C-alpha positions as CSV (number, residue, x, y, z in Angstrom):
1,M,21.6,104.6,-0.2
2,S,19.7,103.5,-3.3
3,V,18.3,100.1,-3.9
4,Q,18.8,98.6,-7.4
5,R,16.1,96.0,-8.2
6,H,16.7,93.4,-10.9
7,G,14.7,90.4,-12.1
8,L,13.9,88.4,-15.1
9,S,10.8,86.1,-15.3
10,V,10.5,83.8,-18.2
11,G,7.6,81.6,-19.3
12,M,7.3,79.3,-22.3
13,E,4.3,77.4,-23.6
14,R,4.2,75.1,-26.6
15,T,1.3,74.1,-28.8
16,N,2.6,71.9,-31.6
17,G,5.2,74.1,-33.5
18,E,3.8,77.3,-32.0
19,F,5.4,78.9,-28.9
20,F,4.4,81.6,-26.5
21,L,7.2,83.3,-24.7
22,T,6.5,85.7,-21.8
23,L,9.2,87.9,-20.4
24,H,9.0,90.4,-17.5
25,V,12.0,92.4,-16.7
26,R,12.7,94.6,-13.7
27,G,15.8,96.9,-13.9
28,K,18.4,96.5,-16.6
29,L,18.8,93.4,-18.7
30,T,22.2,91.9,-18.2
31,H,24.5,89.5,-20.1
32,E,23.7,86.9,-17.4
33,D,20.0,87.2,-18.2
34,Y,20.8,86.2,-21.8
35,Q,23.0,83.4,-20.6
36,A,19.9,82.0,-18.8
37,L,17.3,82.9,-21.5
38,V,19.0,81.8,-24.7
39,P,19.7,78.2,-23.8
40,M,16.2,77.8,-22.4
41,L,14.7,79.1,-25.6
42,E,17.0,77.0,-27.8
43,S,16.3,73.8,-25.9
44,T,12.5,74.5,-26.1
45,I,12.5,74.9,-29.9
46,A,15.1,72.2,-30.6
47,G,13.9,69.6,-33.0
48,V,10.9,71.7,-34.2
49,E,11.1,72.4,-37.9
50,H,10.2,76.1,-38.5
51,P,9.1,77.0,-35.0
52,K,6.9,80.1,-34.7
53,I,7.3,82.2,-31.5
54,N,5.0,84.9,-30.2
55,V,6.5,87.0,-27.4
56,F,4.8,89.0,-24.7
57,F,7.5,91.3,-23.2
58,D,6.4,93.2,-20.1
59,A,8.9,96.1,-20.1
60,T,7.0,98.4,-17.7
61,E,9.8,98.1,-15.2
62,L,12.6,97.8,-17.7
63,E,15.3,100.4,-17.3
64,G,17.4,99.4,-20.3
65,W,20.1,97.0,-21.4
66,E,23.7,96.8,-20.2
67,P,26.0,97.2,-23.3
68,R,26.9,93.5,-23.4
69,A,23.2,92.5,-23.0
70,A,22.3,94.8,-26.0
71,W,24.9,92.9,-28.0
72,D,23.4,89.6,-26.8
73,D,19.9,90.8,-27.8
74,M,21.1,91.6,-31.4
75,K,22.8,88.2,-31.7
76,L,19.6,86.5,-30.6
77,G,17.7,88.4,-33.2
78,L,20.2,87.5,-35.9
79,K,20.3,83.8,-35.0
80,H,16.6,83.2,-34.3
81,G,14.8,86.3,-35.7
82,R,13.0,84.4,-38.5
83,E,11.4,82.2,-35.9
84,F,9.7,85.2,-34.2
85,K,6.2,85.7,-35.5
86,R,4.9,88.5,-33.3
87,V,6.6,90.4,-30.5
88,A,4.5,92.7,-28.3
89,L,6.5,95.0,-26.0
90,V,4.4,96.5,-23.2
91,G,5.9,99.6,-21.8
92,N,5.5,103.2,-20.7
93,R,8.5,105.1,-22.1
94,R,9.2,106.6,-25.5
95,W,12.6,104.9,-25.8
96,Q,10.9,101.6,-25.4
97,E,8.7,102.3,-28.4
98,L,11.8,103.3,-30.4
99,S,13.7,100.2,-29.4
100,T,10.7,98.1,-30.5
101,K,10.9,99.6,-34.0
102,V,14.7,99.0,-34.2
103,G,14.2,95.4,-32.9
104,S,11.7,94.7,-35.6
105,W,14.6,95.0,-38.1
106,F,16.1,91.8,-36.7
107,I,13.1,89.5,-36.8
108,G,11.1,88.0,-39.6
109,G,7.7,88.8,-38.1
110,E,6.1,91.9,-36.6
111,A,7.0,93.8,-33.4
112,R,4.7,96.3,-31.9
113,F,4.8,98.6,-28.8
114,F,1.8,98.8,-26.5
115,E,1.0,100.7,-23.4
116,D,-1.9,98.3,-22.5
117,A,-1.2,94.6,-21.7
118,E,-4.7,93.5,-22.8
119,E,-4.3,95.1,-26.2
120,A,-1.0,93.4,-26.6
121,L,-2.4,90.0,-25.7
122,A,-5.3,90.5,-28.1
123,W,-2.9,91.3,-30.9
124,L,-0.7,88.3,-30.1
125,N,-3.7,86.0,-30.0
126,G,-5.5,87.5,-33.0
127,P,-5.7,86.2,-36.5
128,D,-2.6,86.1,-38.7
């Protein structure tokens, strides 16, 4: 018998028009994860003209996306991509690095892959 673990932790901080989104995923991202995440993100940035969002995405336990969730991710990027300033994906697999590069096509800012969380945070908090 195998045990499938799944979880999504989301944190959001705001300083004026700047936002810091933290995500930690265990297992596969699902459509239901996006059903929870997107309204939370949209309500947080509602009413802010030209919000800027930095994202710290801990993908060290990420196993991938369900097909519908991958579509949800692309829709999120197309709708809000210009609002993402920096996205740091922390992982430990080659496909995660490749998905970071592909994901960067759908945002207005930068996306980078890191194997070290401290380096990712330093980049996110560094000068523009």
